[in-house]
C-alpha positions as CSV (number, residue, x, y, z in Angstrom):
1,M,0.1,0.0,0.2
2,T,1.0,3.5,-0.8
3,I,0.8,6.1,1.6
4,T,0.9,10.0,0.4
5,S,1.7,12.5,2.9
6,P,-0.4,15.7,3.2
7,R,2.3,17.8,2.0
8,T,2.9,15.3,-1.5
9,A,-1.1,15.4,-1.8
10,R,-1.1,18.8,-1.8
11,A,2.0,19.2,-4.1
12,L,0.1,16.3,-6.5
13,D,-3.1,18.7,-6.8
14,S,-3.5,19.8,-10.2
15,T,-6.7,21.5,-9.8
16,I,-6.3,25.2,-11.5
17,V,-7.1,27.8,-8.7
18,T,-6.3,31.2,-10.8
19,A,-6.1,32.0,-14.2
20,E,-5.6,35.5,-15.7
21,A,-5.1,36.4,-19.3
22,W,-3.3,39.5,-20.8
23,L,-2.1,41.0,-24.5
24,S,1.5,42.5,-25.1
25,D,2.7,43.8,-28.5
26,L,6.1,42.6,-29.6
27,E,7.4,44.4,-32.9
28,V,8.1,42.5,-35.6
29,E,12.1,41.6,-35.5
30,T,12.7,42.3,-39.4
31,V,10.2,43.6,-42.2
32,R,8.3,40.9,-43.2
33,T,6.2,40.9,-46.5
34,D,4.6,38.6,-48.6
35,A,2.0,38.7,-52.0
36,V,-1.3,39.8,-49.5
37,Q,-0.1,41.1,-46.2
38,S,2.9,42.8,-43.8
39,F,3.3,41.3,-40.5
40,V,2.9,44.4,-38.5
41,K,3.3,43.3,-35.1
42,Q,2.9,40.2,-33.2
43,E,-0.3,40.9,-30.6
44,T,0.6,38.3,-27.9
45,V,-2.0,36.8,-25.6
46,F,-0.7,35.3,-22.8
47,V,-2.7,32.8,-20.1
48,R,-1.1,32.3,-16.9
49,I,-2.4,29.4,-14.5
50,R,-1.8,28.7,-11.1
51,T,-3.1,25.2,-9.4
52,A,-3.7,24.3,-5.8
53,G,-0.5,22.3,-6.1
54,G,1.1,25.8,-6.7
55,V,2.6,24.9,-10.2
56,E,2.3,28.0,-12.4
57,G,1.8,27.6,-16.4
58,I,2.1,30.1,-19.0
59,G,0.6,29.5,-22.7
60,Y,0.2,31.8,-25.6
61,S,-1.0,32.8,-28.9
62,Y,-0.7,35.2,-31.3
63,T,-2.1,37.6,-34.0
64,I,0.1,38.7,-36.9
65,G,-1.4,42.6,-36.2
66,T,-5.2,42.4,-35.6
67,G,-7.5,40.4,-33.8
68,G,-5.6,39.7,-30.4
69,G,-8.1,42.3,-28.4
70,A,-11.3,39.9,-29.5
71,V,-9.0,36.8,-28.3
72,L,-8.5,38.6,-25.2
73,S,-12.2,39.1,-24.7
74,L,-13.3,36.0,-25.4
75,L,-10.7,35.0,-22.9
76,R,-11.5,37.4,-20.2
77,S,-15.4,37.1,-20.7
78,G,-16.0,33.6,-20.3
79,L,-13.0,30.9,-20.9
80,L,-10.9,31.5,-17.6
81,D,-14.1,31.6,-15.5
82,V,-14.4,28.2,-16.9
83,L,-10.9,26.9,-16.9
84,V,-11.1,27.4,-12.5
85,G,-11.7,24.1,-11.0
86,L,-10.4,22.1,-14.0
87,D,-7.7,19.6,-13.6
88,A,-4.5,20.7,-15.6
89,S,-3.4,16.9,-15.5
90,R,-5.9,16.1,-18.2
91,P,-5.6,18.5,-21.2
92,E,-8.1,16.7,-23.1
93,A,-10.8,17.2,-20.8
94,V,-9.9,21.1,-20.2
95,W,-9.8,21.5,-23.6
96,S,-13.2,19.7,-24.4
97,A,-14.9,21.6,-21.6
98,L,-13.6,25.2,-23.2
99,F,-14.7,23.9,-26.4
100,S,-18.3,23.0,-25.5
101,S,-18.4,26.4,-23.4
102,T,-17.9,28.4,-27.0
103,R,-20.4,26.3,-28.9
104,A,-21.5,29.1,-30.8
105,T,-18.4,30.7,-32.0
106,T,-16.6,27.3,-33.0
107,V,-14.9,26.6,-35.7
108,G,-13.4,29.7,-35.7
109,V,-10.1,31.7,-35.7
110,I,-11.0,33.9,-32.4
111,T,-12.0,30.8,-30.6
112,S,-9.0,28.8,-31.8
113,L,-6.3,31.3,-30.7
114,A,-7.9,31.6,-27.4
115,L,-8.2,28.0,-27.0
116,A,-4.6,27.8,-27.7
117,A,-3.5,30.4,-25.4
118,V,-5.0,28.3,-22.4
119,D,-4.0,25.1,-23.7
120,T,-0.3,25.8,-24.1
121,A,-0.8,26.9,-20.5
122,V,-2.3,23.6,-19.4
123,W,0.2,21.7,-21.2
124,D,3.2,23.7,-19.4
125,V,2.1,23.2,-16.0
126,R,1.3,19.1,-16.7
127,C,5.2,18.9,-18.0
128,K,6.2,20.5,-15.1
129,A,4.6,18.8,-12.5
130,A,5.7,15.5,-14.3
131,E,9.2,17.0,-14.2
132,L,9.2,16.1,-18.1
133,P,9.9,18.7,-21.0
134,L,7.2,19.0,-23.7
135,W,8.8,17.2,-26.7
136,V,9.1,13.9,-24.0
137,A,5.5,14.1,-22.9
138,A,4.4,14.7,-25.9
139,G,5.8,11.4,-27.7
140,G,9.5,12.1,-27.8
141,A,10.5,10.8,-31.3
142,R,13.9,12.5,-31.4
143,P,15.7,15.4,-29.5
144,S,16.5,17.5,-33.0
145,I,14.7,18.4,-36.0
146,P,16.0,20.0,-39.0
147,L,15.8,23.8,-39.8
148,Y,14.9,25.9,-42.7
149,D,15.0,29.3,-43.1
150,T,12.3,32.1,-44.2
151,E,13.7,35.6,-42.6
152,G,15.9,35.6,-45.8
153,G,12.9,35.2,-48.6
154,W,10.4,38.0,-48.5
155,L,9.0,39.4,-51.2
156,H,10.1,42.9,-51.0
157,F,14.0,41.7,-51.0
158,S,15.7,42.3,-54.7
159,T,17.1,39.3,-56.3
160,D,20.9,40.2,-55.0
161,E,19.2,40.2,-51.5
162,L,17.4,36.8,-51.5
163,V,21.1,35.3,-53.4
164,A,23.1,36.9,-50.3
165,Q,20.5,35.5,-47.9
166,A,20.4,32.0,-48.8
167,V,24.4,31.5,-49.2
168,E,24.4,33.4,-45.5
169,S,21.6,30.3,-44.4
170,Q,23.6,27.8,-46.0
171,A,26.8,28.8,-44.6
172,L,25.2,28.7,-40.7
173,G,24.0,24.7,-41.8
174,M,20.6,25.4,-42.5
175,N,19.3,22.8,-44.8
176,G,16.7,24.7,-46.9
177,V,15.5,28.0,-47.6
178,K,11.7,29.7,-48.2
179,I,11.2,32.0,-51.0
180,K,7.9,34.0,-51.0
181,V,6.2,34.3,-54.8
182,G,3.1,35.9,-56.0
183,K,5.1,38.8,-58.0
184,P,2.7,39.9,-61.2
185,R,4.2,38.0,-63.5
186,G,5.4,34.3,-63.6
187,H,8.6,35.1,-64.9
188,E,9.5,37.7,-62.2
189,D,9.1,34.7,-59.6
190,L,11.0,32.3,-61.8
191,E,14.1,34.4,-62.3
192,R,14.5,35.2,-58.3
193,L,14.5,31.3,-57.6
194,T,16.6,30.6,-60.6
195,A,18.8,32.9,-58.9
196,V,19.2,31.2,-55.6
197,R,19.1,27.7,-57.4
198,D,22.6,28.7,-59.1
199,A,23.7,30.0,-56.1
200,V,23.1,26.9,-53.6
201,G,23.2,24.8,-55.8
202,P,21.3,21.2,-55.7
203,G,21.7,20.5,-52.2
204,M,20.0,22.9,-50.4
205,D,16.1,22.6,-50.4
206,I,13.8,25.8,-51.8
207,M,10.5,26.0,-50.4
208,I,8.3,28.6,-52.1
209,D,5.1,30.1,-50.3
210,A,2.8,32.2,-52.4
211,N,0.4,32.8,-49.2
212,Q,-3.0,32.0,-50.4
213,S,-2.6,34.8,-53.2
214,M,-2.9,32.8,-56.6
215,T,-6.2,30.7,-58.8
216,A,-5.8,27.2,-59.0
217,A,-5.0,27.9,-63.1
218,E,-2.5,30.3,-62.0
219,A,-1.1,28.2,-59.6
220,I,-1.0,25.4,-62.0
221,R,0.7,27.0,-64.9
222,R,3.9,28.7,-62.3
223,A,4.2,25.3,-60.9
224,A,5.2,24.1,-64.1
225,L,7.4,27.1,-64.5
226,F,9.0,26.5,-61.2
227,E,9.2,22.2,-61.8
228,P,13.1,22.3,-63.1
229,L,14.2,24.2,-60.1
230,D,13.5,21.1,-57.8
231,I,11.4,23.1,-55.6
232,F,10.7,21.3,-52.3
233,W,7.2,22.3,-51.8
234,F,4.3,25.0,-52.9
235,E,3.1,26.3,-50.1
236,E,-0.7,28.0,-49.7
237,P,-0.8,28.5,-53.2
238,L,-4.7,29.3,-52.8
239,P,-7.1,30.4,-50.0
240,A,-7.0,27.7,-47.3
241,E,-11.3,27.1,-48.3
242,D,-10.0,25.9,-51.8
243,V,-9.7,22.0,-50.9
244,A,-10.9,21.1,-54.6
245,G,-8.9,23.8,-56.2
246,H,-5.3,22.5,-54.0
247,R,-6.4,18.9,-55.3
248,R,-6.5,20.0,-58.9
249,L,-2.9,21.4,-58.5
250,A,-1.5,18.2,-56.7
251,E,-2.9,16.2,-59.3
252,S,-0.9,18.6,-62.0
253,T,2.4,18.7,-60.6
254,S,5.0,16.8,-59.1
255,L,5.9,19.8,-56.6
256,P,4.4,19.0,-52.8
257,V,1.7,21.0,-51.6
258,A,2.1,22.5,-48.3
259,V,-1.0,23.8,-46.4
260,G,-2.1,24.4,-43.2
261,E,-1.3,27.8,-41.3
262,S,-4.2,29.0,-41.6
263,I,-6.9,26.0,-41.3
264,Y,-8.2,25.8,-37.9
265,S,-10.0,23.4,-37.2
266,I,-8.9,18.9,-37.3
267,G,-11.7,18.2,-40.1
268,H,-10.8,20.5,-42.3
269,F,-7.1,19.3,-42.2
270,R,-8.9,15.4,-42.6
271,E,-10.6,16.9,-46.0
272,Y,-7.5,18.0,-47.2
273,L,-5.6,14.6,-46.6
274,Q,-8.9,12.2,-47.7
275,A,-9.3,14.4,-50.8
276,G,-5.2,14.0,-51.5
277,A,-4.7,17.8,-51.7
278,A,-2.1,18.4,-49.2
279,S,1.2,17.0,-49.3
280,I,2.7,18.5,-46.4
281,V,1.2,19.6,-43.2
282,Q,1.6,22.7,-41.8
283,V,-0.3,22.9,-38.7
284,D,0.0,25.9,-36.2
285,V,0.0,25.5,-32.5
286,A,-1.9,28.6,-31.9
287,R,-4.3,28.4,-35.0
288,I,-5.7,25.1,-34.2
289,G,-6.1,25.7,-30.6
290,G,-3.6,24.2,-28.9
291,I,-1.1,21.1,-28.3
292,T,-3.9,18.9,-27.6
293,P,-5.5,19.3,-31.3
294,W,-1.9,19.9,-32.9
295,L,-0.7,16.1,-31.7
296,K,-4.4,15.0,-33.0
297,V,-3.4,16.7,-36.7
298,A,0.3,15.4,-36.8
299,H,-0.6,11.7,-36.0
300,L,-3.5,11.6,-38.7
301,A,-1.2,13.0,-40.9
302,E,1.2,10.6,-40.1
303,A,-2.0,7.6,-40.8
304,F,-1.9,9.2,-44.5
305,N,2.0,9.3,-44.5
306,V,2.0,12.7,-44.8
307,S,4.9,14.8,-43.0
308,V,4.5,17.7,-40.9
309,A,6.1,20.9,-40.8
310,P,4.7,23.8,-38.8
311,H,4.5,27.4,-39.5
312,F,6.0,30.0,-37.3
313,L,6.4,29.6,-33.8
314,M,9.6,27.9,-33.7
315,E,10.0,28.4,-29.7
316,L,7.0,26.2,-29.0
317,H,7.2,23.9,-32.6
318,V,10.9,22.5,-31.9
319,S,9.2,20.7,-29.0
320,L,6.1,19.7,-31.0
321,T,8.4,18.4,-34.1
322,C,10.8,16.6,-31.7
323,A,7.6,14.9,-30.4
324,V,6.4,12.9,-33.3
325,P,7.7,10.9,-35.9
326,N,6.7,12.2,-39.2
327,A,8.1,15.8,-38.2
328,L,10.1,16.8,-41.7
329,Y,11.2,20.5,-40.9
330,L,11.0,23.2,-38.4
331,E,10.8,26.9,-39.6
332,H,13.2,29.2,-38.5
333,I,11.8,32.6,-37.6
334,P,13.0,34.3,-34.5
335,Q,10.3,36.4,-32.8
336,L,10.4,36.1,-28.8
337,R,13.8,37.6,-28.3
338,A,12.5,40.8,-26.8
339,V,10.7,38.8,-23.9
340,T,13.0,35.5,-23.0
341,H,16.4,35.1,-21.5
342,S,17.3,32.7,-23.9
343,E,16.8,31.6,-27.4
344,M,15.8,28.5,-29.0
345,T,19.3,25.9,-29.7
346,I,20.6,25.6,-33.0
347,S,23.0,23.0,-33.4
348,D,24.2,21.7,-37.3
349,G,21.3,23.1,-38.9
350,Q,18.8,21.5,-36.0
351,G,16.6,22.7,-33.6
352,V,17.3,21.2,-30.2
353,A,14.5,20.5,-28.1
354,P,14.6,22.1,-24.8
355,M,15.2,19.8,-22.0
356,A,13.6,22.1,-18.9
357,P,10.2,20.2,-18.1
358,G,7.5,22.3,-19.0
359,L,7.2,23.9,-22.7
360,G,10.9,25.0,-22.6
361,I,10.4,28.6,-23.1
362,E,12.3,31.2,-20.1
363,W,10.3,33.9,-20.7
364,N,11.1,37.6,-19.3
365,L,8.3,38.7,-17.7
366,D,9.4,41.9,-17.0
367,A,10.0,42.5,-20.6
368,V,6.6,40.8,-21.4
369,D,5.0,43.4,-18.9
370,D,6.7,46.3,-20.2
371,L,5.1,45.2,-23.7
372,R,1.8,44.9,-22.1
373,V,-1.4,46.6,-23.9
374,K,-4.5,45.6,-22.1
């Protein structure tokens, strides 16, 4: 028989007793443009919870310039009240309770972002209480993941700048670079991509991203232009709602089609995979609603023999990609250096999963508070 002392029992009590949320604005670390938008700022919604056992967890989600106030309002007007009294050691139960309480606004962007801020805080507590890093608690497939660089591929860069950045990324050991496409004419994109391929040679992966800017007909036409360059994937060529258009594109080209950063439900990913419209899944932990549904999408993709290469949030996705066996790449876009005490470890072109219990993000809460707006 095992006897648990009252002190140990209190330490093990994972009942959530307090929950708070706030919004801090982070300036972008570099100018970022694509075919349809600019990254204005990172509106970062934080959730902090504390359990009866004294364990504290911090979670977050984000927008790239608008909507953060709406996410915060949803949390404060209802979700935080539902959260108090739930058991942080049971993320599925917590997620389901909060999802059920927002039935009138699901599935939707604002609700998914709010759920993600809570769910990541719950997982932070769960992992800290278990004294496990997230990548181990969520599956523990491997301790590191290959990186590709996006910071050198923005649409406003000149061809010479694209080439210089790609060569620098290659010298740093990155396995690939992503170049934004969507110039007014296809030959403009082709010329830029050709210059990068000539500079880095055949041994480096080149991804391209159209940010949902094309019709199916135009994406099919441009894919044919790009095929001789051995493009590693063609990302978000069409609006995310256009499953049929992505299927037509996938059937017409040898380029793998990557989607997912603008998909907000597990069911939508299922539709893409069943239709054969996605060769790479880029599920974003904030936009899908947190770690709990992120893992479901990753395992769903595995069942279809499809790889995962998530969008943005490298400081959190490094642990998730290391957790699952079908992760392919981690996107290198640093964005938290202003509000953390340490950076993600990079070794030989790989992102290394943090070993500290919890999410592995060492927040500088004084800096976060300095940037607080609501």
